PDB file with one MODEL, atoms N, CA, C and O in Angstrom:
MODEL        1
ATOM      1  N   MET A   1     232.758 153.679 168.537  1.00  0.00           N
ATOM      2  CA  MET A   1     232.229 154.906 168.567  1.00  0.00           C
ATOM      3  C   MET A   1     230.396 154.434 167.940  1.00  0.00           C
ATOM      4  O   MET A   1     229.330 154.825 168.415  1.00  0.00           O
ATOM      5  N   GLY A   2     230.611 153.565 166.848  1.00  0.00           N
ATOM      6  CA  GLY A   2     229.066 153.019 166.390  1.00  0.00           C
ATOM      7  C   GLY A   2     228.334 152.311 167.520  1.00  0.00           C
ATOM      8  O   GLY A   2     227.147 152.634 167.488  1.00  0.00           O
ATOM      9  N   PRO A   3     228.604 151.476 168.491  1.00  0.00           N
ATOM     10  CA  PRO A   3     227.759 151.294 169.710  1.00  0.00           C
ATOM     11  C   PRO A   3     227.599 152.121 170.922  1.00  0.00           C
ATOM     12  O   PRO A   3     226.767 151.769 171.758  1.00  0.00           O
ATOM     13  N   TYR A   4     228.611 153.642 171.186  1.00  0.00           N
ATOM     14  CA  TYR A   4     227.779 154.535 171.768  1.00  0.00           C
ATOM     15  C   TYR A   4     226.709 154.953 171.161  1.00  0.00           C
ATOM     16  O   TYR A   4     225.600 154.676 171.618  1.00  0.00           O
ATOM     17  N   VAL A   5     226.902 155.895 169.715  1.00  0.00           N
ATOM     18  CA  VAL A   5     225.534 156.212 169.305  1.00  0.00           C
ATOM     19  C   VAL A   5     224.585 155.611 168.737  1.00  0.00           C
ATOM     20  O   VAL A   5     223.641 156.191 168.202  1.00  0.00           O
ATOM     21  N   THR A   6     224.759 154.183 168.802  1.00  0.00           N
ATOM     22  CA  THR A   6     223.550 153.181 168.895  1.00  0.00           C
ATOM     23  C   THR A   6     222.820 153.260 170.436  1.00  0.00           C
ATOM     24  O   THR A   6     221.590 153.264 170.488  1.00  0.00           O
ATOM     25  N   GLU A   7     223.520 153.315 171.519  1.00  0.00           N
ATOM     26  CA  GLU A   7     223.157 153.343 172.527  1.00  0.00           C
ATOM     27  C   GLU A   7     222.300 154.470 173.276  1.00  0.00           C
ATOM     28  O   GLU A   7     221.443 154.450 174.159  1.00  0.00           O
ATOM     29  N   ARG A   8     223.025 155.614 172.397  1.00  0.00           N
ATOM     30  CA  ARG A   8     222.184 156.904 172.854  1.00  0.00           C
ATOM     31  C   ARG A   8     221.106 157.122 171.984  1.00  0.00           C
ATOM     32  O   ARG A   8     220.572 158.230 172.033  1.00  0.00           O
ATOM     33  N   GLY A   9     220.653 156.232 171.148  1.00  0.00           N
ATOM     34  CA  GLY A   9     219.407 156.298 170.488  1.00  0.00           C
ATOM     35  C   GLY A   9     219.401 157.329 169.541  1.00  0.00           C
ATOM     36  O   GLY A   9     218.455 158.117 169.534  1.00  0.00           O
ATOM     37  N   TYR A  10     220.702 157.480 168.411  1.00  0.00           N
ATOM     38  CA  TYR A  10     220.497 158.216 167.234  1.00  0.00           C
ATOM     39  C   TYR A  10     220.049 156.858 166.385  1.00  0.00           C
ATOM     40  O   TYR A  10     220.330 155.667 166.512  1.00  0.00           O
ATOM     41  N   GLN A  11     219.094 157.718 165.323  1.00  0.00           N
ATOM     42  CA  GLN A  11     218.264 156.854 164.201  1.00  0.00           C
ATOM     43  C   GLN A  11     219.060 156.742 163.085  1.00  0.00           C
ATOM     44  O   GLN A  11     219.312 155.740 162.416  1.00  0.00           O
ATOM     45  N   GLU A  12     219.511 158.137 162.930  1.00  0.00           N
ATOM     46  CA  GLU A  12     220.463 158.495 161.672  1.00  0.00           C
ATOM     47  C   GLU A  12     221.456 158.965 161.923  1.00  0.00           C
ATOM     48  O   GLU A  12     221.534 159.691 162.914  1.00  0.00           O
ATOM     49  N   ARG A  13     222.797 158.667 160.949  1.00  0.00           N
ATOM     50  CA  ARG A  13     224.050 158.930 161.296  1.00  0.00           C
ATOM     51  C   ARG A  13     224.649 159.409 159.810  1.00  0.00           C
ATOM     52  O   ARG A  13     224.389 158.731 158.816  1.00  0.00           O
ATOM     53  N   GLY A  14     225.341 160.431 159.731  1.00  0.00           N
ATOM     54  CA  GLY A  14     225.841 160.958 158.637  1.00  0.00           C
ATOM     55  C   GLY A  14     227.389 160.720 159.150  1.00  0.00           C
ATOM     56  O   GLY A  14     227.756 160.977 160.296  1.00  0.00           O
ATOM     57  N   SER A  15     228.308 160.142 158.030  1.00  0.00           N
ATOM     58  CA  SER A  15     229.583 159.939 158.151  1.00  0.00           C
ATOM     59  C   SER A  15     230.394 160.874 156.902  1.00  0.00           C
ATOM     60  O   SER A  15     229.903 161.212 155.825  1.00  0.00           O
ATOM     61  N   ALA A  16     231.988 161.213 157.487  1.00  0.00           N
ATOM     62  CA  ALA A  16     232.713 161.529 156.638  1.00  0.00           C
ATOM     63  C   ALA A  16     234.008 160.758 157.016  1.00  0.00           C
ATOM     64  O   ALA A  16     234.288 160.329 158.135  1.00  0.00           O
ATOM     65  N   GLY A  17     234.669 160.670 156.004  1.00  0.00           N
ATOM     66  CA  GLY A  17     236.144 160.318 156.109  1.00  0.00           C
ATOM     67  C   GLY A  17     237.143 160.431 154.794  1.00  0.00           C
ATOM     68  O   GLY A  17     236.755 160.283 153.635  1.00  0.00           O
ATOM     69  N   ALA A  18     238.342 160.687 155.147  1.00  0.00           N
ATOM     70  CA  ALA A  18     239.223 160.836 153.998  1.00  0.00           C
ATOM     71  C   ALA A  18     239.306 159.441 153.092  1.00  0.00           C
ATOM     72  O   ALA A  18     239.473 158.284 153.476  1.00  0.00           O
ATOM     73  N   ASN A  19     239.164 159.862 152.027  1.00  0.00           N
ATOM     74  CA  ASN A  19     239.167 158.418 150.882  1.00  0.00           C
ATOM     75  C   ASN A  19     240.767 158.033 150.658  1.00  0.00           C
ATOM     76  O   ASN A  19     241.576 158.447 149.828  1.00  0.00           O
ATOM     77  N   TYR A  20     240.860 157.309 151.470  1.00  0.00           N
ATOM     78  CA  TYR A  20     241.815 156.367 151.614  1.00  0.00           C
ATOM     79  C   TYR A  20     241.817 155.142 152.757  1.00  0.00           C
ATOM     80  O   TYR A  20     241.209 155.279 153.819  1.00  0.00           O
ATOM     81  N   LEU A  21     242.486 154.060 152.461  1.00  0.00           N
ATOM     82  CA  LEU A  21     242.444 153.287 153.536  1.00  0.00           C
ATOM     83  C   LEU A  21     242.036 153.149 155.099  1.00  0.00           C
ATOM     84  O   LEU A  21     241.347 152.265 155.609  1.00  0.00           O
ATOM     85  N   SER A  22     242.535 154.056 155.601  1.00  0.00           N
ATOM     86  CA  SER A  22     242.142 154.593 156.934  1.00  0.00           C
ATOM     87  C   SER A  22     240.766 155.005 157.284  1.00  0.00           C
ATOM     88  O   SER A  22     240.001 154.438 158.064  1.00  0.00           O
ATOM     89  N   GLY A  23     240.532 156.254 156.475  1.00  0.00           N
ATOM     90  CA  GLY A  23     239.466 156.496 156.303  1.00  0.00           C
ATOM     91  C   GLY A  23     237.995 156.035 156.318  1.00  0.00           C
ATOM     92  O   GLY A  23     237.020 156.480 156.923  1.00  0.00           O
ATOM     93  N   ARG A  24     238.197 154.596 155.126  1.00  0.00           N
ATOM     94  CA  ARG A  24     237.181 153.776 154.389  1.00  0.00           C
ATOM     95  C   ARG A  24     237.140 152.534 155.696  1.00  0.00           C
ATOM     96  O   ARG A  24     236.141 151.837 155.872  1.00  0.00           O
ATOM     97  N   ASP A  25     238.266 152.426 156.455  1.00  0.00           N
ATOM     98  CA  ASP A  25     238.239 151.347 157.374  1.00  0.00           C
ATOM     99  C   ASP A  25     237.640 152.285 158.844  1.00  0.00           C
ATOM    100  O   ASP A  25     236.998 151.766 159.757  1.00  0.00           O
ATOM    101  N   HIS A  26     237.937 153.375 158.791  1.00  0.00           N
ATOM    102  CA  HIS A  26     237.232 154.007 160.036  1.00  0.00           C
ATOM    103  C   HIS A  26     235.261 153.955 159.715  1.00  0.00           C
ATOM    104  O   HIS A  26     234.411 153.823 160.596  1.00  0.00           O
ATOM    105  N   LEU A  27     235.057 154.077 158.511  1.00  0.00           N
ATOM    106  CA  LEU A  27     233.268 154.402 158.375  1.00  0.00           C
ATOM    107  C   LEU A  27     233.135 153.147 158.502  1.00  0.00           C
ATOM    108  O   LEU A  27     232.128 152.992 159.193  1.00  0.00           O
ATOM    109  N   ASN A  28     233.763 151.719 158.117  1.00  0.00           N
ATOM    110  CA  ASN A  28     233.127 150.502 157.612  1.00  0.00           C
ATOM    111  C   ASN A  28     233.312 149.983 159.428  1.00  0.00           C
ATOM    112  O   ASN A  28     232.398 149.192 159.663  1.00  0.00           O
ATOM    113  N   GLY A  29     233.854 150.118 160.206  1.00  0.00           N
ATOM    114  CA  GLY A  29     234.343 149.890 161.054  1.00  0.00           C
ATOM    115  C   GLY A  29     232.919 150.359 162.141  1.00  0.00           C
ATOM    116  O   GLY A  29     232.246 149.569 162.804  1.00  0.00           O
ATOM    117  N   PHE A  30     232.735 151.939 162.054  1.00  0.00           N
ATOM    118  CA  PHE A  30     231.136 152.418 162.618  1.00  0.00           C
ATOM    119  C   PHE A  30     230.421 151.699 161.989  1.00  0.00           C
ATOM    120  O   PHE A  30     229.583 151.153 162.706  1.00  0.00           O
ATOM    121  N   LYS A  31     230.350 151.364 160.649  1.00  0.00           N
ATOM    122  CA  LYS A  31     228.756 150.841 160.249  1.00  0.00           C
ATOM    123  C   LYS A  31     228.731 149.421 160.873  1.00  0.00           C
ATOM    124  O   LYS A  31     227.613 149.042 161.223  1.00  0.00           O
ATOM    125  N   ARG A  32     229.826 148.518 161.085  1.00  0.00           N
ATOM    126  CA  ARG A  32     229.740 147.620 161.448  1.00  0.00           C
ATOM    127  C   ARG A  32     228.736 147.361 163.189  1.00  0.00           C
ATOM    128  O   ARG A  32     227.926 146.570 163.671  1.00  0.00           O
ATOM    129  N   ALA A  33     229.375 148.434 163.518  1.00  0.00           N
ATOM    130  CA  ALA A  33     229.145 148.602 165.022  1.00  0.00           C
ATOM    131  C   ALA A  33     227.535 149.242 165.381  1.00  0.00           C
ATOM    132  O   ALA A  33     226.839 148.871 166.326  1.00  0.00           O
ATOM    133  N   TYR A  34     227.237 150.096 164.553  1.00  0.00           N
ATOM    134  CA  TYR A  34     226.259 150.969 164.566  1.00  0.00           C
ATOM    135  C   TYR A  34     224.744 150.174 163.930  1.00  0.00           C
ATOM    136  O   TYR A  34     224.660 149.421 162.960  1.00  0.00           O
ATOM    137  N   LYS A  35     224.091 150.455 164.478  1.00  0.00           N
ATOM    138  CA  LYS A  35     222.360 149.971 164.057  1.00  0.00           C
ATOM    139  C   LYS A  35     221.108 150.615 163.893  1.00  0.00           C
ATOM    140  O   LYS A  35     219.945 150.241 164.039  1.00  0.00           O
ATOM    141  N   GLY A  36     221.726 151.844 163.499  1.00  0.00           N
ATOM    142  CA  GLY A  36     220.811 152.810 162.688  1.00  0.00           C
ATOM    143  C   GLY A  36     220.594 153.146 161.158  1.00  0.00           C
ATOM    144  O   GLY A  36     220.407 152.064 160.602  1.00  0.00           O
ATOM    145  N   LEU A  37     220.538 154.172 160.236  1.00  0.00           N
ATOM    146  CA  LEU A  37     220.346 154.176 159.234  1.00  0.00           C
ATOM    147  C   LEU A  37     221.458 155.448 158.792  1.00  0.00           C
ATOM    148  O   LEU A  37     221.905 156.283 159.579  1.00  0.00           O
ATOM    149  N   SER A  38     221.684 155.378 157.726  1.00  0.00           N
ATOM    150  CA  SER A  38     222.720 155.964 157.198  1.00  0.00           C
ATOM    151  C   SER A  38     221.996 156.991 156.488  1.00  0.00           C
ATOM    152  O   SER A  38     221.250 156.846 155.519  1.00  0.00           O
ATOM    153  N   ALA A  39     222.375 158.254 157.217  1.00  0.00           N
ATOM    154  CA  ALA A  39     221.442 159.634 156.303  1.00  0.00           C
ATOM    155  C   ALA A  39     222.772 159.780 154.917  1.00  0.00           C
ATOM    156  O   ALA A  39     222.407 160.065 153.777  1.00  0.00           O
ATOM    157  N   ALA A  40     223.902 159.600 155.164  1.00  0.00           N
ATOM    158  CA  ALA A  40     225.121 160.232 154.336  1.00  0.00           C
ATOM    159  C   ALA A  40     226.340 160.030 154.890  1.00  0.00           C
ATOM    160  O   ALA A  40     226.844 160.267 155.987  1.00  0.00           O
ATOM    161  N   GLU A  41     226.723 159.499 153.795  1.00  0.00           N
ATOM    162  CA  GLU A  41     228.430 159.087 153.859  1.00  0.00           C
ATOM    163  C   GLU A  41     229.114 159.794 152.796  1.00  0.00           C
ATOM    164  O   GLU A  41     228.819 159.611 151.615  1.00  0.00           O
ATOM    165  N   ILE A  42     230.007 160.584 153.170  1.00  0.00           N
ATOM    166  CA  ILE A  42     230.821 161.136 152.541  1.00  0.00           C
ATOM    167  C   ILE A  42     232.711 160.813 152.416  1.00  0.00           C
ATOM    168  O   ILE A  42     233.432 160.677 153.404  1.00  0.00           O
ATOM    169  N   LEU A  43     233.152 160.753 151.080  1.00  0.00           N
ATOM    170  CA  LEU A  43     234.342 160.306 151.465  1.00  0.00           C
ATOM    171  C   LEU A  43     235.187 161.544 150.253  1.00  0.00           C
ATOM    172  O   LEU A  43     235.509 161.346 149.081  1.00  0.00           O
ATOM    173  N   PRO A  44     235.311 162.505 150.902  1.00  0.00           N
ATOM    174  CA  PRO A  44     236.640 163.453 150.209  1.00  0.00           C
ATOM    175  C   PRO A  44     238.164 162.768 149.910  1.00  0.00           C
ATOM    176  O   PRO A  44     238.745 161.880 150.534  1.00  0.00           O
ATOM    177  N   ARG A  45     238.491 163.364 148.973  1.00  0.00           N
ATOM    178  CA  ARG A  45     239.717 162.734 148.476  1.00  0.00           C
ATOM    179  C   ARG A  45     240.879 163.620 149.547  1.00  0.00           C
ATOM    180  O   ARG A  45     240.616 164.776 149.877  1.00  0.00           O
ATOM    181  N   LEU A  46     242.022 163.003 149.972  1.00  0.00           N
ATOM    182  CA  LEU A  46     242.919 163.272 151.087  1.00  0.00           C
ATOM    183  C   LEU A  46     243.609 164.518 150.662  1.00  0.00           C
ATOM    184  O   LEU A  46     243.846 164.779 149.483  1.00  0.00           O
ATOM    185  N   ALA A  47     243.945 165.334 151.745  1.00  0.00           N
ATOM    186  CA  ALA A  47     244.426 166.727 151.641  1.00  0.00           C
ATOM    187  C   ALA A  47     243.416 167.599 150.997  1.00  0.00           C
ATOM    188  O   ALA A  47     243.929 168.564 150.430  1.00  0.00           O
ATOM    189  N   HIS A  48     242.189 167.537 150.929  1.00  0.00           N
ATOM    190  CA  HIS A  48     241.269 168.526 150.826  1.00  0.00           C
ATOM    191  C   HIS A  48     241.661 169.769 151.476  1.00  0.00           C
ATOM    192  O   HIS A  48     242.065 170.076 152.598  1.00  0.00           O
ATOM    193  N   SER A  49     241.362 170.471 150.219  1.00  0.00           N
ATOM    194  CA  SER A  49     241.507 171.936 151.339  1.00  0.00           C
ATOM    195  C   SER A  49     240.458 172.818 152.088  1.00  0.00           C
ATOM    196  O   SER A  49     240.680 173.677 152.941  1.00  0.00           O
ATOM    197  N   SER A  50     239.203 172.385 151.542  1.00  0.00           N
ATOM    198  CA  SER A  50     237.875 172.841 151.890  1.00  0.00           C
ATOM    199  C   SER A  50     236.962 172.099 151.887  1.00  0.00           C
ATOM    200  O   SER A  50     236.595 171.391 150.949  1.00  0.00           O
ATOM    201  N   TYR A  51     236.320 172.226 153.368  1.00  0.00           N
ATOM    202  CA  TYR A  51     235.311 170.947 153.274  1.00  0.00           C
ATOM    203  C   TYR A  51     233.791 171.227 152.937  1.00  0.00           C
ATOM    204  O   TYR A  51     232.922 170.355 152.912  1.00  0.00           O
ATOM    205  N   SER A  52     233.584 172.655 152.664  1.00  0.00           N
ATOM    206  CA  SER A  52     232.376 173.378 152.433  1.00  0.00           C
ATOM    207  C   SER A  52     231.254 172.423 152.010  1.00  0.00           C
ATOM    208  O   SER A  52     230.165 172.152 152.516  1.00  0.00           O
ATOM    209  N   VAL A  53     231.814 172.057 151.042  1.00  0.00           N
ATOM    210  CA  VAL A  53     230.705 171.411 149.825  1.00  0.00           C
ATOM    211  C   VAL A  53     230.042 170.040 150.936  1.00  0.00           C
ATOM    212  O   VAL A  53     228.922 169.951 151.439  1.00  0.00           O
ATOM    213  N   GLU A  54     231.343 169.011 151.053  1.00  0.00           N
ATOM    214  CA  GLU A  54     230.813 168.155 152.117  1.00  0.00           C
ATOM    215  C   GLU A  54     230.231 168.105 153.746  1.00  0.00           C
ATOM    216  O   GLU A  54     229.759 167.228 154.469  1.00  0.00           O
ATOM    217  N   ILE A  55     230.553 169.593 153.888  1.00  0.00           N
ATOM    218  CA  ILE A  55     229.619 169.959 155.066  1.00  0.00           C
ATOM    219  C   ILE A  55     228.060 170.084 154.759  1.00  0.00           C
ATOM    220  O   ILE A  55     227.111 169.590 155.368  1.00  0.00           O
ATOM    221  N   ALA A  56     228.089 170.914 153.602  1.00  0.00           N
ATOM    222  CA  ALA A  56     226.600 171.097 153.697  1.00  0.00           C
ATOM    223  C   ALA A  56     226.117 170.151 153.072  1.00  0.00           C
ATOM    224  O   ALA A  56     224.935 170.462 152.925  1.00  0.00           O
ATOM    225  N   GLN A  57     226.362 168.772 152.411  1.00  0.00           N
ATOM    226  CA  GLN A  57     225.720 167.699 152.277  1.00  0.00           C
ATOM    227  C   GLN A  57     225.225 166.678 153.312  1.00  0.00           C
ATOM    228  O   GLN A  57     224.220 165.987 153.150  1.00  0.00           O
ATOM    229  N   ILE A  58     226.135 166.642 154.538  1.00  0.00           N
ATOM    230  CA  ILE A  58     226.024 166.156 155.457  1.00  0.00           C
ATOM    231  C   ILE A  58     224.894 166.927 156.208  1.00  0.00           C
ATOM    232  O   ILE A  58     223.932 166.248 156.567  1.00  0.00           O
ATOM    233  N   ARG A  59     224.892 168.260 156.489  1.00  0.00           N
ATOM    234  CA  ARG A  59     223.879 169.373 156.738  1.00  0.00           C
ATOM    235  C   ARG A  59     222.275 169.080 156.350  1.00  0.00           C
ATOM    236  O   ARG A  59     221.251 169.032 157.033  1.00  0.00           O
ATOM    237  N   ALA A  60     222.603 168.876 154.668  1.00  0.00           N
ATOM    238  CA  ALA A  60     221.006 168.682 154.162  1.00  0.00           C
ATOM    239  C   ALA A  60     220.170 167.435 154.254  1.00  0.00           C
ATOM    240  O   ALA A  60     218.952 167.400 154.079  1.00  0.00           O
ATOM    241  N   ALA A  61     221.076 166.241 154.595  1.00  0.00           N
ATOM    242  CA  ALA A  61     220.804 164.871 154.926  1.00  0.00           C
ATOM    243  C   ALA A  61     220.054 164.873 156.403  1.00  0.00           C
ATOM    244  O   ALA A  61     219.398 163.907 156.796  1.00  0.00           O
ATOM    245  N   LYS A  62     220.264 166.252 157.269  1.00  0.00           N
ATOM    246  CA  LYS A  62     219.931 166.076 158.627  1.00  0.00           C
ATOM    247  C   LYS A  62     219.982 165.026 159.378  1.00  0.00           C
ATOM    248  O   LYS A  62     218.928 164.485 159.712  1.00  0.00           O
ATOM    249  N   PRO A  63     221.088 164.579 159.751  1.00  0.00           N
ATOM    250  CA  PRO A  63     221.290 163.403 160.324  1.00  0.00           C
ATOM    251  C   PRO A  63     221.423 163.667 162.068  1.00  0.00           C
ATOM    252  O   PRO A  63     221.956 164.681 162.520  1.00  0.00           O
ATOM    253  N   ASP A  64     220.755 162.407 163.069  1.00  0.00           N
ATOM    254  CA  ASP A  64     220.815 162.848 164.692  1.00  0.00           C
ATOM    255  C   ASP A  64     222.533 162.724 165.093  1.00  0.00           C
ATOM    256  O   ASP A  64     222.811 163.267 166.163  1.00  0.00           O
ATOM    257  N   ALA A  65     223.468 162.203 164.501  1.00  0.00           N
ATOM    258  CA  ALA A  65     224.692 161.887 164.706  1.00  0.00           C
ATOM    259  C   ALA A  65     225.484 161.933 163.453  1.00  0.00           C
ATOM    260  O   ALA A  65     225.002 161.678 162.350  1.00  0.00           O
ATOM    261  N   VAL A  66     226.991 162.341 163.713  1.00  0.00           N
ATOM    262  CA  VAL A  66     228.056 162.604 162.747  1.00  0.00           C
ATOM    263  C   VAL A  66     229.355 162.075 163.170  1.00  0.00           C
ATOM    264  O   VAL A  66     230.052 162.505 164.089  1.00  0.00           O
ATOM    265  N   SER A  67     229.616 161.000 162.319  1.00  0.00           N
ATOM    266  CA  SER A  67     231.185 160.557 162.724  1.00  0.00           C
ATOM    267  C   SER A  67     232.039 161.088 161.578  1.00  0.00           C
ATOM    268  O   SER A  67     231.478 161.287 160.500  1.00  0.00           O
ATOM    269  N   CYS A  68     233.278 161.323 161.702  1.00  0.00           N
ATOM    270  CA  CYS A  68     234.095 162.193 161.300  1.00  0.00           C
ATOM    271  C   CYS A  68     235.642 161.590 161.177  1.00  0.00           C
ATOM    272  O   CYS A  68     236.217 161.550 162.265  1.00  0.00           O
ATOM    273  N   PHE A  69     236.449 161.090 159.988  1.00  0.00           N
ATOM    274  CA  PHE A  69     237.581 160.779 160.271  1.00  0.00           C
ATOM    275  C   PHE A  69     238.329 161.603 159.275  1.00  0.00           C
ATOM    276  O   PHE A  69     237.639 161.766 158.268  1.00  0.00           O
ATOM    277  N   SER A  70     239.386 162.124 159.208  1.00  0.00           N
ATOM    278  CA  SER A  70     240.058 162.891 158.475  1.00  0.00           C
ATOM    279  C   SER A  70     241.533 163.338 159.087  1.00  0.00           C
ATOM    280  O   SER A  70     241.636 163.543 160.297  1.00  0.00           O
ATOM    281  N   LEU A  71     242.714 163.485 158.165  1.00  0.00           N
ATOM    282  CA  LEU A  71     244.150 163.746 158.129  1.00  0.00           C
ATOM    283  C   LEU A  71     244.060 165.119 157.585  1.00  0.00           C
ATOM    284  O   LEU A  71     244.896 165.400 156.726  1.00  0.00           O
ATOM    285  N   ALA A  72     242.962 166.284 158.020  1.00  0.00           N
ATOM    286  CA  ALA A  72     243.031 167.497 157.490  1.00  0.00           C
ATOM    287  C   ALA A  72     244.744 168.175 157.805  1.00  0.00           C
ATOM    288  O   ALA A  72     245.404 167.731 158.745  1.00  0.00           O
ATOM    289  N   GLY A  73     245.260 169.212 156.935  1.00  0.00           N
ATOM    290  CA  GLY A  73     246.301 169.658 157.161  1.00  0.00           C
ATOM    291  C   GLY A  73     247.415 168.808 156.694  1.00  0.00           C
ATOM    292  O   GLY A  73     248.428 169.446 156.410  1.00  0.00           O
ATOM    293  N   TRP A  74     247.487 167.405 156.529  1.00  0.00           N
ATOM    294  CA  TRP A  74     248.564 166.215 155.646  1.00  0.00           C
ATOM    295  C   TRP A  74     248.515 166.870 154.584  1.00  0.00           C
ATOM    296  O   TRP A  74     247.458 167.409 154.253  1.00  0.00           O
ATOM    297  N   ARG A  75     249.855 166.983 153.682  1.00  0.00           N
ATOM    298  CA  ARG A  75     249.998 167.308 152.525  1.00  0.00           C
ATOM    299  C   ARG A  75     251.277 166.878 151.898  1.00  0.00           C
ATOM    300  O   ARG A  75     251.515 167.160 150.724  1.00  0.00           O
TER     301      ARG A  75
ENDMDL
END
């Protein structure tokens, strides 16, 4: 995903991923391949029931692209 977003010319990205090993690995892999700036990086806890605060934080940062990794619904 990182190379794709870079090739498309997006300058700033927002990222969200569940705060556990796979979520952090996803964000780190994206950052390794992405050549732009980070507008926001959110790591909510696993099995979070509402992401309204996190979505508001990403929207407030106004990124050009958003990368998200979540296992919503797992409990």
